[in-house]
Legacy VTK file of the C-alpha trace (Angstrom):
# vtk DataFile Version 3.0
C-alpha trace
ASCII
DATASET POLYDATA
POINTS 627 float
7.646 -45.540 47.221
5.342 -44.804 44.340
5.345 -41.019 44.872
8.750 -40.378 46.401
11.518 -38.452 44.716
14.474 -38.768 44.463
14.381 -42.007 46.489
12.572 -44.072 43.879
13.224 -46.747 41.303
16.223 -46.854 39.063
16.550 -48.142 35.534
19.941 -49.231 34.283
21.661 -47.609 37.234
20.249 -44.183 36.379
17.803 -42.307 38.595
14.467 -41.728 36.854
13.719 -37.998 36.910
9.967 -38.279 36.162
7.585 -40.352 38.257
4.595 -42.308 37.018
1.891 -39.729 37.977
3.810 -37.017 36.157
4.234 -39.258 33.108
0.526 -40.141 33.108
-0.602 -36.510 33.192
1.998 -35.654 30.555
0.681 -38.370 28.225
-2.890 -37.194 28.783
-1.835 -33.619 28.113
-0.146 -34.623 24.859
-3.271 -36.486 23.696
-5.428 -33.469 24.503
-3.113 -31.241 22.480
-3.307 -33.664 19.557
-7.114 -33.515 19.737
-7.073 -29.715 19.650
-4.657 -29.494 16.712
-6.503 -32.204 14.762
-9.926 -30.599 15.227
-8.491 -27.220 14.238
-7.028 -28.629 11.017
-10.016 -30.774 10.055
-12.933 -28.433 10.857
-12.666 -24.857 9.471
-15.651 -23.750 11.559
-13.548 -24.231 14.711
-11.016 -21.592 13.658
-12.827 -18.605 15.083
-10.728 -16.102 16.957
-8.915 -16.807 19.337
-8.768 -20.465 18.247
-5.534 -20.006 16.292
-3.645 -18.682 19.298
-5.052 -21.390 21.531
-4.088 -24.052 18.990
-0.455 -22.879 18.919
-0.389 -22.650 22.688
-1.746 -26.194 22.949
0.855 -27.396 20.469
3.638 -25.965 22.627
2.172 -27.510 25.791
1.771 -30.826 23.994
5.424 -30.842 22.931
6.447 -30.032 26.499
4.319 -32.935 27.735
6.047 -35.249 25.255
9.423 -34.123 26.613
8.293 -34.988 30.151
6.936 -38.352 29.055
10.115 -39.137 27.121
12.163 -38.574 30.287
10.077 -41.232 32.023
10.285 -43.745 29.162
13.939 -43.175 28.289
15.898 -41.239 30.940
19.098 -39.650 29.677
22.521 -39.575 31.275
22.875 -35.903 30.382
20.080 -33.362 30.816
21.418 -30.860 28.265
18.953 -31.660 25.457
15.957 -32.233 27.703
16.671 -29.088 29.745
17.025 -26.924 26.615
13.716 -28.164 25.195
11.959 -27.868 28.558
13.045 -24.251 29.048
12.124 -23.367 25.468
8.647 -24.848 25.649
7.729 -23.854 29.213
8.650 -20.198 28.864
7.082 -20.096 25.394
3.886 -21.357 26.999
4.020 -18.559 29.576
4.681 -16.046 26.797
1.561 -17.306 25.003
-0.342 -16.681 28.227
0.849 -13.070 28.141
-0.065 -12.677 24.466
-3.636 -13.702 25.220
-3.848 -11.008 27.878
-2.243 -8.422 25.607
-4.598 -9.343 22.770
-7.607 -8.898 25.066
-6.543 -5.372 26.039
-5.618 -4.518 22.459
-8.967 -5.757 21.130
-10.870 -3.616 23.601
-8.733 -0.553 22.926
-8.044 -0.797 19.196
-10.645 -2.864 17.335
-9.367 -1.392 14.058
-5.937 -2.997 14.436
-5.825 -6.751 14.603
-2.385 -8.076 15.431
-1.728 -11.150 13.327
-1.482 -14.501 15.065
1.908 -15.091 13.444
3.263 -12.037 15.271
2.154 -13.454 18.628
3.664 -16.841 17.771
6.995 -15.291 16.780
7.166 -13.198 19.954
6.395 -16.170 22.201
8.913 -18.415 20.446
11.565 -15.699 20.560
11.164 -15.297 24.306
11.366 -19.027 24.913
14.320 -19.550 22.563
16.300 -16.687 24.113
15.860 -18.110 27.605
16.807 -21.625 26.427
20.015 -20.303 24.836
20.814 -18.447 28.057
20.256 -21.645 30.082
22.604 -23.604 27.869
25.226 -20.834 27.926
25.144 -20.585 31.747
25.520 -24.386 32.091
22.999 -24.586 34.933
20.900 -27.428 33.563
20.303 -30.705 35.378
17.610 -32.474 37.405
15.323 -29.758 38.772
13.426 -29.625 42.035
10.324 -30.707 40.067
11.864 -34.027 39.128
12.626 -33.489 35.436
15.558 -32.094 33.482
15.526 -28.310 33.620
17.314 -25.718 35.790
19.203 -27.945 38.177
18.579 -27.987 41.880
21.258 -26.132 43.819
23.325 -28.196 46.176
24.613 -27.406 49.633
26.749 -24.283 49.635
25.634 -23.067 46.188
23.281 -20.499 47.652
19.996 -19.227 46.297
18.815 -20.538 42.933
18.775 -17.201 41.108
18.809 -18.893 37.711
15.459 -20.579 38.290
13.957 -17.282 39.340
15.480 -15.342 36.470
14.632 -17.893 33.800
11.119 -18.824 34.921
9.695 -17.374 38.135
10.225 -13.683 37.338
9.004 -13.941 33.678
6.009 -15.919 34.896
5.282 -13.234 37.515
5.364 -10.598 34.771
2.865 -12.671 32.790
0.679 -12.898 35.885
0.679 -9.112 36.293
-0.242 -8.622 32.629
-3.020 -11.187 32.891
-4.353 -9.623 36.093
-4.466 -6.193 34.469
-6.089 -7.557 31.309
-8.749 -9.418 33.257
-9.558 -6.371 35.389
-9.549 -4.041 32.387
-11.815 -6.357 30.408
-14.287 -6.717 33.250
-14.541 -2.958 33.767
-14.659 -2.197 30.062
-17.350 -4.707 29.166
-19.586 -4.206 32.170
-20.031 -0.478 31.891
-22.992 0.553 29.773
-23.139 2.002 26.299
-20.545 -0.006 24.427
-20.355 0.808 20.700
-21.454 -1.710 18.112
-17.880 -2.627 17.160
-17.488 -4.310 20.554
-20.836 -6.037 20.145
-19.550 -7.521 16.884
-16.473 -8.825 18.703
-18.370 -9.915 21.802
-17.814 -13.629 21.205
-14.056 -13.392 20.706
-13.680 -10.940 23.583
-15.537 -13.247 25.951
-13.381 -16.144 24.753
-10.215 -14.184 25.460
-11.470 -13.315 28.914
-12.278 -16.959 29.614
-8.798 -18.095 28.561
-7.055 -15.435 30.628
-9.113 -16.018 33.764
-8.959 -19.812 33.679
-5.207 -19.902 33.134
-4.666 -17.203 35.740
-6.593 -19.305 38.250
-4.753 -22.471 37.214
-1.282 -20.983 37.630
-2.250 -19.350 40.926
-3.455 -22.702 42.237
-0.227 -24.387 41.129
1.841 -21.660 42.743
-0.043 -21.810 46.012
0.259 -25.605 46.097
3.989 -25.387 45.448
4.486 -22.796 48.201
2.395 -24.863 50.636
4.410 -28.001 49.889
7.759 -26.219 50.061
7.212 -23.990 53.070
4.732 -25.806 55.284
4.773 -29.508 54.375
8.563 -29.497 53.728
8.126 -32.385 51.311
6.525 -34.608 53.948
3.385 -35.123 51.859
4.453 -36.981 48.693
0.942 -36.922 47.253
0.851 -33.099 47.479
4.282 -32.835 45.909
3.371 -35.086 42.997
0.002 -33.394 42.591
1.673 -30.008 42.168
4.372 -31.371 39.874
1.836 -33.296 37.792
-0.202 -30.146 37.338
2.779 -28.528 35.599
2.977 -31.418 33.137
-0.790 -31.614 32.550
-1.407 -28.133 31.159
-2.897 -29.608 27.965
-5.902 -30.869 29.927
-6.813 -27.289 30.805
-6.374 -26.300 27.156
-8.760 -28.949 25.849
-11.409 -27.969 28.384
-11.077 -24.349 27.296
-11.141 -25.373 23.653
-14.416 -27.242 23.853
-15.998 -24.595 26.073
-15.166 -21.853 23.556
-16.423 -23.922 20.642
-19.603 -24.837 22.530
-20.278 -21.148 23.167
-19.801 -20.421 19.471
-22.193 -23.189 18.453
-24.750 -22.009 21.003
-24.528 -18.484 19.661
-24.961 -19.759 16.118
-28.047 -21.790 17.122
-29.506 -18.807 18.953
-28.894 -16.604 15.909
-30.614 -19.181 13.709
-33.633 -19.243 16.024
-33.878 -15.456 15.903
-33.612 -15.568 12.140
-36.443 -18.096 11.953
-38.649 -15.989 14.190
-37.846 -12.942 12.095
-38.996 -14.740 8.962
-42.162 -16.044 10.594
-40.907 -19.590 11.053
-41.557 -21.674 14.155
-40.420 -24.802 15.955
-40.474 -27.757 13.611
-41.153 -25.791 10.420
-38.404 -26.479 7.921
-36.682 -23.723 6.027
-37.453 -23.225 2.386
-35.485 -25.412 0.025
-34.304 -22.352 -1.842
-30.844 -21.148 -0.991
-30.534 -18.034 1.100
-27.769 -15.532 0.433
-26.324 -13.079 2.918
-24.207 -10.327 1.408
-21.503 -8.669 3.456
-19.558 -5.819 1.868
-16.026 -5.329 3.162
-14.009 -2.182 2.577
-11.030 -1.435 4.735
-11.263 1.796 6.717
-7.843 2.819 5.426
-9.392 3.053 1.988
-8.490 -0.312 0.554
-11.033 -2.593 -1.012
-10.261 -5.674 1.035
-12.775 -8.302 0.100
-15.494 -6.878 -2.114
-18.741 -8.697 -1.482
-19.028 -12.127 -0.015
-22.004 -14.404 -0.573
-22.800 -17.127 1.887
-25.262 -19.647 0.575
-27.000 -22.461 2.342
-29.487 -25.037 1.202
-32.011 -25.367 3.979
-29.420 -25.083 6.779
-27.617 -22.196 8.423
-24.106 -21.301 7.318
-21.415 -22.152 9.898
-19.435 -19.071 10.919
-15.795 -18.757 9.953
-13.020 -16.351 10.865
-13.432 -14.509 7.565
-17.156 -14.030 8.161
-16.503 -12.731 11.659
-13.978 -10.208 10.336
-16.552 -9.106 7.757
-19.080 -8.490 10.520
-16.548 -6.476 12.479
-15.633 -4.415 9.413
-19.304 -3.668 8.816
-19.839 -2.658 12.452
-16.768 -0.414 12.390
-17.941 1.312 9.207
-21.343 1.950 10.693
-19.829 3.283 13.899
-17.461 5.612 12.034
-20.279 6.905 9.834
-22.565 7.571 12.789
-19.903 9.509 14.676
-18.840 11.353 11.506
-22.379 12.487 10.713
-22.833 13.610 14.298
-19.580 15.566 14.088
-20.536 17.209 10.769
-23.909 18.310 12.122
-22.217 19.709 15.211
-19.716 21.580 13.050
-22.423 23.111 10.845
-24.235 24.460 13.903
-21.009 25.750 15.449
-20.065 27.515 12.227
-23.517 29.083 11.810
-23.465 30.394 15.389
-19.938 31.776 14.976
-20.736 33.548 11.697
-23.915 35.056 13.125
-21.991 36.348 16.122
-19.133 37.701 14.015
-16.598 35.289 15.510
-13.992 33.323 13.581
-13.158 29.662 13.967
-9.768 28.025 13.674
-8.771 26.701 10.257
-8.833 23.239 11.832
-11.668 23.383 14.321
-11.412 20.478 16.746
-14.071 19.341 19.178
-15.171 16.171 20.904
-17.996 13.973 19.643
-19.756 11.359 21.742
-19.742 7.933 20.118
-22.349 5.211 20.182
-21.375 4.302 23.741
-19.708 6.427 26.376
-16.508 7.013 24.396
-15.596 10.475 23.191
-13.715 10.882 19.913
-11.906 13.951 18.562
-13.447 15.403 15.403
-11.712 17.797 13.002
-13.599 20.315 10.870
-11.221 21.857 8.309
-11.859 25.495 7.202
-15.451 25.437 8.442
-16.289 29.045 7.548
-14.819 28.735 4.047
-16.888 25.641 3.354
-19.960 27.448 4.710
-19.392 30.092 1.994
-18.951 27.333 -0.577
-22.296 25.865 0.451
-23.843 29.313 -0.022
-22.316 29.556 -3.518
-23.822 26.157 -4.343
-27.225 27.292 -3.092
-27.185 25.005 -0.057
-28.607 26.428 3.159
-27.708 25.051 6.562
-31.165 23.711 7.404
-31.485 21.567 4.263
-27.876 20.436 4.642
-28.514 19.319 8.211
-31.716 17.582 7.149
-29.872 15.606 4.455
-27.186 14.523 6.905
-29.715 13.519 9.560
-30.962 10.529 7.604
-29.374 7.172 6.960
-26.563 7.022 4.405
-26.755 4.596 1.496
-23.551 2.746 0.536
-22.460 2.714 -3.077
-22.091 -0.679 -4.725
-18.549 -0.077 -5.941
-15.514 1.707 -4.491
-14.642 5.125 -5.829
-12.050 4.694 -8.559
-8.744 2.924 -8.287
-8.045 4.582 -4.939
-10.477 2.155 -3.312
-12.133 4.920 -1.299
-15.671 4.060 -0.301
-18.623 6.321 -0.977
-21.988 6.886 0.632
-24.914 8.940 -0.611
-27.491 10.680 1.513
-31.031 9.366 1.477
-32.216 12.286 -0.694
-29.349 11.627 -3.156
-28.085 15.219 -2.881
-24.639 14.658 -1.342
-21.785 12.192 -1.456
-19.615 11.267 1.523
-16.239 9.929 0.390
-13.085 8.893 2.225
-9.791 10.434 1.209
-6.181 10.316 2.271
-4.540 12.854 4.553
-2.521 14.274 1.646
-5.674 14.755 -0.450
-7.314 16.565 2.451
-4.249 18.806 2.834
-4.261 19.608 -0.892
-7.935 20.568 -0.820
-7.370 22.908 2.113
-4.326 24.418 0.329
-6.198 25.356 -2.850
-9.462 26.247 -1.096
-9.161 30.036 -1.499
-8.369 29.761 -5.206
-11.153 27.183 -5.556
-13.682 29.550 -3.988
-12.629 32.413 -6.244
-12.902 30.264 -9.352
-16.374 29.020 -8.427
-17.499 32.623 -7.928
-16.118 33.623 -11.348
-17.332 30.493 -13.182
-20.694 29.366 -11.793
-21.145 26.896 -14.686
-17.960 25.003 -13.832
-17.963 21.227 -14.133
-15.580 20.812 -11.176
-17.247 18.976 -8.311
-18.643 21.121 -5.518
-16.991 20.358 -2.203
-19.086 21.437 0.768
-17.081 19.975 3.662
-13.788 18.387 4.689
-13.557 16.519 7.977
-11.648 13.873 9.912
-12.546 11.600 12.817
-10.012 9.905 15.085
-11.232 6.608 16.494
-9.121 3.942 18.148
-5.879 5.717 17.140
-6.952 5.779 13.493
-7.749 9.057 11.728
-10.179 8.745 8.822
-10.630 11.711 6.465
-13.866 12.507 4.654
-14.996 15.007 2.058
-18.589 15.925 1.375
-19.588 17.002 -2.128
-22.773 17.604 -4.026
-24.013 14.739 -6.161
-23.783 15.705 -9.839
-26.609 13.269 -10.619
-28.683 14.253 -7.598
-31.187 16.366 -9.556
-31.950 13.703 -12.139
-35.330 11.991 -11.831
-33.601 8.629 -12.260
-30.009 7.567 -11.797
-27.896 7.103 -14.947
-28.044 3.718 -16.602
-24.403 3.951 -17.659
-21.621 5.998 -16.050
-18.280 6.810 -17.680
-15.122 8.071 -16.003
-13.152 9.762 -18.819
-9.569 11.029 -18.739
-8.774 11.265 -22.439
-6.259 8.414 -22.213
-6.192 4.825 -23.482
-3.539 3.353 -21.168
-5.107 1.208 -18.476
-8.505 2.741 -19.112
-10.669 -0.354 -19.336
-13.337 -1.483 -16.895
-12.168 -3.885 -14.196
-14.121 -6.302 -12.057
-13.755 -4.020 -9.035
-15.402 -1.173 -10.971
-18.153 -3.122 -12.643
-20.603 -0.199 -12.514
-18.216 2.464 -13.862
-16.921 2.362 -17.424
-13.708 3.976 -18.632
-12.402 5.521 -21.853
-11.856 2.284 -23.766
-15.400 1.186 -22.941
-16.918 4.194 -24.734
-17.466 2.636 -28.159
-19.721 5.314 -29.713
-19.819 9.073 -30.171
-21.910 11.231 -27.890
-23.806 13.685 -30.086
-24.733 17.099 -28.678
-26.331 20.221 -30.063
-23.664 22.457 -31.671
-24.107 25.294 -29.206
-24.131 22.886 -26.263
-20.950 21.219 -27.552
-19.227 24.587 -27.894
-20.147 25.651 -24.364
-19.072 22.286 -22.957
-15.679 22.407 -24.662
-15.107 25.975 -23.496
-15.969 25.133 -19.908
-13.787 22.018 -19.944
-10.813 24.061 -21.182
-11.385 26.697 -18.487
-11.610 24.059 -15.753
-8.492 22.285 -17.001
-6.586 25.589 -17.036
-7.481 26.259 -13.394
-6.505 22.724 -12.379
-3.180 23.151 -14.186
-2.472 26.465 -12.463
-3.284 24.852 -9.105
-0.840 22.006 -9.749
-3.539 19.328 -9.709
-3.488 16.159 -11.794
-5.379 12.889 -12.071
-8.759 14.517 -12.653
-11.432 13.074 -14.910
-14.843 13.832 -16.358
-17.793 11.806 -15.167
-20.535 11.310 -17.750
-23.895 9.742 -17.003
-26.171 8.396 -19.710
-29.867 7.916 -19.072
-31.615 5.556 -21.476
-35.015 6.851 -22.510
-37.701 4.951 -24.449
-39.871 6.769 -26.923
-43.245 5.467 -28.059
-44.310 7.528 -31.110
-48.070 7.669 -31.635
-49.062 6.564 -35.146
-51.559 8.877 -36.939
-55.139 7.741 -36.450
-56.641 6.708 -39.808
-59.735 8.594 -40.947
-63.183 6.997 -41.287
-63.016 6.980 -45.108
-59.741 5.075 -45.070
-61.193 2.527 -42.643
-64.208 2.038 -44.894
-61.976 1.631 -47.928
-59.872 -0.989 -46.128
-62.967 -2.850 -45.004
-64.392 -2.758 -48.533
-61.085 -3.918 -49.991
-60.828 -6.726 -47.474
-64.414 -7.789 -48.170
-63.720 -7.810 -51.932
-60.748 -10.045 -51.397
-62.884 -12.431 -49.383
-65.490 -12.526 -52.111
-62.761 -13.186 -54.684
-61.472 -16.134 -52.625
-65.022 -17.404 -52.130
-65.915 -17.166 -55.842
-62.600 -18.524 -57.013
-61.878 -15.480 -59.221
-58.218 -14.503 -59.691
-57.068 -11.957 -57.087
-53.813 -13.368 -55.773
-51.652 -10.441 -56.891
-53.810 -7.856 -55.203
-54.026 -10.083 -52.131
-50.237 -10.413 -51.909
-49.842 -6.649 -52.337
-52.339 -5.940 -49.587
-50.649 -8.412 -47.229
-47.221 -6.859 -47.893
-48.473 -3.389 -47.095
-49.954 -4.549 -43.807
-46.717 -6.311 -42.895
-44.729 -3.188 -43.682
-46.997 -1.088 -41.491
-46.711 -3.597 -38.660
-42.943 -3.717 -38.976
-42.754 0.044 -38.951
-44.929 0.256 -35.898
-42.810 -2.309 -34.047
-39.637 -0.504 -34.992
-41.109 2.698 -33.661
-41.956 1.061 -30.372
-38.451 -0.412 -30.037
LINES 1 628
627 0 1 2 3 4 5 6 7 8 9 10 11 12 13 14 15 16 17 18 19 20 21 22 23 24 25 26 27 28 29 30 31 32 33 34 35 36 37 38 39 40 41 42 43 44 45 46 47 48 49 50 51 52 53 54 55 56 57 58 59 60 61 62 63 64 65 66 67 68 69 70 71 72 73 74 75 76 77 78 79 80 81 82 83 84 85 86 87 88 89 90 91 92 93 94 95 96 97 98 99 100 101 102 103 104 105 106 107 108 109 110 111 112 113 114 115 116 117 118 119 120 121 122 123 124 125 126 127 128 129 130 131 132 133 134 135 136 137 138 139 140 141 142 143 144 145 146 147 148 149 150 151 152 153 154 155 156 157 158 159 160 161 162 163 164 165 166 167 168 169 170 171 172 173 174 175 176 177 178 179 180 181 182 183 184 185 186 187 188 189 190 191 192 193 194 195 196 197 198 199 200 201 202 203 204 205 206 207 208 209 210 211 212 213 214 215 216 217 218 219 220 221 222 223 224 225 226 227 228 229 230 231 232 233 234 235 236 237 238 239 240 241 242 243 244 245 246 247 248 249 250 251 252 253 254 255 256 257 258 259 260 261 262 263 264 265 266 267 268 269 270 271 272 273 274 275 276 277 278 279 280 281 282 283 284 285 286 287 288 289 290 291 292 293 294 295 296 297 298 299 300 301 302 303 304 305 306 307 308 309 310 311 312 313 314 315 316 317 318 319 320 321 322 323 324 325 326 327 328 329 330 331 332 333 334 335 336 337 338 339 340 341 342 343 344 345 346 347 348 349 350 351 352 353 354 355 356 357 358 359 360 361 362 363 364 365 366 367 368 369 370 371 372 373 374 375 376 377 378 379 380 381 382 383 384 385 386 387 388 389 390 391 392 393 394 395 396 397 398 399 400 401 402 403 404 405 406 407 408 409 410 411 412 413 414 415 416 417 418 419 420 421 422 423 424 425 426 427 428 429 430 431 432 433 434 435 436 437 438 439 440 441 442 443 444 445 446 447 448 449 450 451 452 453 454 455 456 457 458 459 460 461 462 463 464 465 466 467 468 469 470 471 472 473 474 475 476 477 478 479 480 481 482 483 484 485 486 487 488 489 490 491 492 493 494 495 496 497 498 499 500 501 502 503 504 505 506 507 508 509 510 511 512 513 514 515 516 517 518 519 520 521 522 523 524 525 526 527 528 529 530 531 532 533 534 535 536 537 538 539 540 541 542 543 544 545 546 547 548 549 550 551 552 553 554 555 556 557 558 559 560 561 562 563 564 565 566 567 568 569 570 571 572 573 574 575 576 577 578 579 580 581 582 583 584 585 586 587 588 589 590 591 592 593 594 595 596 597 598 599 600 601 602 603 604 605 606 607 608 609 610 611 612 613 614 615 616 617 618 619 620 621 622 623 624 625 626
């Protein structure tokens, strides 16, 4: 009959392995996969995470559907090629299912680390290819119990089909366990209160991952239950149930396309909702059109490892909102992570200052690497490290910084600097009162500072006029398995009434010392095209102090230091002497005489030209003085 297998039609004397319902669902699945891949390639706005993974997964399911459909159109005498491709694609599809679940857990645990999509693709393909090679090596391919070429159905006397279980059922069960854990973990993690802002920035992608995992988990459970019901209870007596279950295996692409459009619809809805909020924020309503002027949104991206990853990105739109892309979403996450790290770091520094003050008042001593827990923006607790807290408290006293003012400066919002700090790419923040700088550093730089700290303190006590920067704290925060080191130093330009118009970073070298695009606000040695003139005594003191500082740095084994110079442009407006009343009368009399000469026609051109030249000279001199 129409649904029966294997007692169904033959073509050319060969039994057809795939029935018409299976071929129809396979063709539909392949078309759905083509739609997903085409929309992904044509529309960049549809590439938001996890669209790339879902696209590759759909491509694998679409190829598997083509294999099933090809077996219906052109059955083969030998199942070797079809079985190899079927095993490769089906287990690769299950491996993609596991990667989605793993990515969900990893995103919720480690938002700093984003595993590349290519890594997931390679892992899934490796699993599928290994199993396909094993199937071909074991020579157990043939017409399967599902009606297509795969792991062959065992005959009478061959015993239990361990190969089918080992090559598909057991790996699929492992994927089910991973997906069940990921779904449960995600539900518990996202539903409890107080999530930090980094998870809020990844809310859309996290919800999409959860949707994919849950829908596919439900789909495979339904297929498994239908297969067990047909095999154990119906015993193959219900052909429609058998073909329904088997067709579900070949129609996986239909589920993918439904997921694809649901995820994209959620993204578009979120974008429209964000646009409506933006309009309300700017006082716009309903049908009121946006201004025809372009709007620019600036997102600054600096990697938390200290690498300048993307600089600043401008998104412009002419009267319409900018569609989100994967790059924009990563920028938002990077910004949220920076803010979260800074908030926890400031909280940890303030806690450390209070702990150190209480310990020093009580005569107690703290460990050279004081460690304590700091509560994050949500309910997470992160370890915080305060290096040599009592030594840095003495350094703050040498710099004239008391604990109360220090805590007050660190209690306000930090202001990001426009450019990364030097070629290291470390990012800098200044306090709201412009007194302190917060800068990231590497672990080795932090270790070096702690190593020379005693000598550094002694030198500052001996040379209070030193030009070496004043470090007042060294800390580290460990968040999501990433440890970020910070140093706090006084701002050398903090006491100026205005910030310098031009800043130079001087090393006394000409090799590679020209301003780059990444350091647009900081000039280097080759950019200093004029001499800086100082008073003789000031120049002598400056040279002496520079030599003393360089000698200490040499004795401490430190290199790669430089001198920062800030120039403040000042405008002078000299007041011209006020002319006396007699001079004014003389000028008026002279001007009146000239008028009378012109009126009477008497010669006076020479005196008139001389008078005009003198006025022009005085005007030019006055203008030059103003400039």
